[in-house]
C-alpha positions as CSV (number, residue, x, y, z in Angstrom):
1,M,-62.8,13.2,-18.7
2,N,-62.7,14.6,-15.3
3,N,-66.3,14.2,-13.8
4,D,-65.4,16.3,-10.6
5,T,-64.3,19.2,-12.8
6,F,-67.4,18.8,-15.0
7,H,-69.6,18.9,-12.0
8,A,-67.9,21.8,-10.6
9,I,-68.2,23.8,-13.8
10,N,-71.8,22.9,-13.9
11,K,-72.4,24.1,-10.4
12,E,-70.8,27.4,-11.0
13,I,-72.9,27.9,-14.2
14,S,-75.9,27.2,-12.0
15,R,-74.8,29.6,-9.4
16,L,-74.5,32.4,-12.1
17,E,-77.9,31.5,-13.5
18,Q,-79.3,31.9,-10.0
19,L,-77.7,35.2,-9.6
20,L,-79.1,36.6,-12.8
21,N,-82.4,35.2,-12.2
22,V,-82.6,36.8,-8.7
23,A,-81.0,40.0,-10.1
24,K,-83.2,40.3,-13.2
25,P,-86.0,42.5,-11.8
26,F,-83.4,44.8,-10.2
27,L,-81.4,45.0,-13.3
28,E,-84.5,45.8,-15.5
29,S,-85.4,48.5,-13.0
30,C,-82.1,50.3,-13.2
31,N,-83.2,52.1,-16.4
32,Y,-85.9,54.2,-14.6
33,R,-84.8,54.2,-11.0
34,E,-83.0,57.0,-9.2
35,K,-79.3,56.2,-9.3
36,D,-78.9,56.3,-5.5
37,F,-76.7,54.6,-3.2
38,E,-78.6,51.4,-3.1
39,L,-78.8,51.0,-6.9
40,L,-75.2,51.8,-7.4
41,S,-73.9,49.4,-4.8
42,T,-76.2,46.6,-5.7
43,A,-75.3,47.1,-9.4
44,S,-71.7,47.0,-8.5
45,M,-72.0,43.9,-6.5
46,T,-73.9,42.1,-9.1
47,I,-71.4,43.0,-11.9
48,Q,-68.5,41.8,-9.6
49,S,-70.4,38.6,-8.8
50,F,-71.0,37.9,-12.4
51,Y,-67.4,38.5,-13.4
52,N,-66.1,36.5,-10.6
53,G,-68.3,33.6,-11.7
54,V,-66.8,33.8,-15.1
55,E,-63.4,33.8,-13.8
56,S,-64.2,30.8,-11.5
57,I,-65.6,28.8,-14.5
58,S,-62.7,29.8,-16.6
59,L,-60.2,28.5,-14.0
60,L,-62.0,25.2,-14.0
61,L,-62.1,25.1,-17.8
62,L,-58.3,25.6,-17.8
63,K,-58.1,22.5,-15.4
64,L,-60.4,20.6,-17.8
65,I,-58.1,21.1,-20.7
66,G,-55.0,20.4,-18.7
67,D,-53.7,23.9,-18.1
68,S,-53.4,26.3,-15.3
69,I,-52.3,29.9,-14.6
70,Q,-49.9,31.1,-11.9
71,K,-51.7,33.4,-9.4
72,D,-49.4,36.3,-9.4
73,I,-50.2,39.9,-9.2
74,K,-51.5,40.0,-12.8
75,W,-53.5,36.7,-12.7
76,H,-56.7,38.3,-13.5
77,R,-55.3,39.6,-16.9
78,T,-53.5,36.4,-17.5
79,L,-56.8,34.5,-17.0
80,F,-58.6,36.9,-19.2
81,E,-56.1,36.3,-22.0
82,A,-56.5,32.5,-21.4
83,M,-60.3,32.8,-21.9
84,F,-59.5,34.0,-25.4
85,G,-57.1,31.4,-26.5
86,N,-53.8,32.6,-24.8
87,N,-53.3,29.2,-23.0
88,S,-51.1,26.2,-23.7
89,K,-53.8,24.4,-25.8
90,K,-54.7,27.7,-27.8
91,I,-58.3,27.0,-27.0
92,S,-60.8,29.9,-26.7
93,F,-63.5,29.6,-24.0
94,I,-65.4,32.8,-25.2
95,R,-65.9,34.0,-28.7
96,I,-63.6,36.8,-29.8
97,D,-66.4,39.3,-30.5
98,L,-67.1,39.3,-26.7
99,R,-63.5,40.5,-25.9
100,M,-64.1,44.1,-25.6
101,S,-67.3,43.6,-23.4
102,M,-65.6,41.1,-21.2
103,D,-62.6,43.5,-20.9
104,S,-65.0,46.2,-19.6
105,F,-66.2,43.7,-16.9
106,L,-62.7,43.0,-16.0
107,G,-61.9,46.6,-15.8
108,F,-64.9,47.3,-13.6
109,R,-63.8,44.5,-11.2
110,H,-61.0,46.7,-10.0
111,V,-63.2,49.8,-9.8
112,G,-65.9,48.0,-7.9
113,R,-63.3,46.4,-5.6
114,Y,-61.3,49.5,-4.7
115,T,-63.9,52.3,-4.8
116,Y,-66.0,53.2,-1.9
117,A,-69.7,52.7,-2.7
118,T,-70.4,56.3,-2.2
119,E,-68.0,57.2,-5.0
120,L,-69.5,54.7,-7.6
121,K,-70.7,56.4,-11.0
122,W,-73.6,55.2,-13.0
123,E,-71.9,56.1,-16.1
124,K,-69.1,53.5,-15.4
125,M,-71.4,50.7,-15.1
126,K,-74.6,51.5,-17.1
127,M,-73.5,49.5,-20.2
128,L,-72.4,46.6,-18.1
129,V,-75.7,46.4,-16.4
130,V,-77.7,46.9,-19.6
131,N,-75.7,44.2,-21.3
132,L,-75.2,41.8,-18.4
133,E,-77.9,39.2,-19.3
134,D,-77.1,39.2,-23.1
135,T,-73.5,38.8,-22.4
136,W,-74.0,35.9,-19.9
137,N,-76.2,34.1,-22.4
138,M,-73.5,34.2,-25.0
139,V,-70.7,33.3,-22.6
140,K,-72.7,30.5,-21.2
141,A,-73.4,29.2,-24.7
142,D,-69.5,29.3,-25.4
143,F,-68.9,27.5,-22.1
144,E,-71.5,24.8,-22.9
145,L,-70.1,24.2,-26.4
146,L,-66.6,23.7,-24.8
147,L,-68.0,21.3,-22.2
148,K,-69.6,19.3,-25.1
149,R,-66.3,19.2,-27.0
150,F,-64.6,17.7,-23.9
151,S,-67.4,15.2,-22.7
């Protein structure tokens, strides 16, 4: 058991919890607010922060199970696959029924990063915003189960 890795994972989980707690009123308001620059750019940043946090935790989980990935040009996709059991230990960090949803977050990561905020489209992020909290609750539960298994 690596206490430093456990501590780092729990810290990242707390950071994501804080993000979603602070963002909750905003996320709830997205359904009825005008889809203006402020809403689109804030939603984009929130989605990206969420997925970055999931990636950070997944990298630490790989370390916890004694695995790693090479950070090459496709490392985000490689890490995504590792989250769903394509790692040396064949351990899934996230339940398979979240694969499509998480793939959408991964896909938006690229959009949010390389698109000017003035070019963001609500249609491309609506379902991510709507499902963010529920997705996080399921992902967090999966991470916590894995942590219990390795504690």
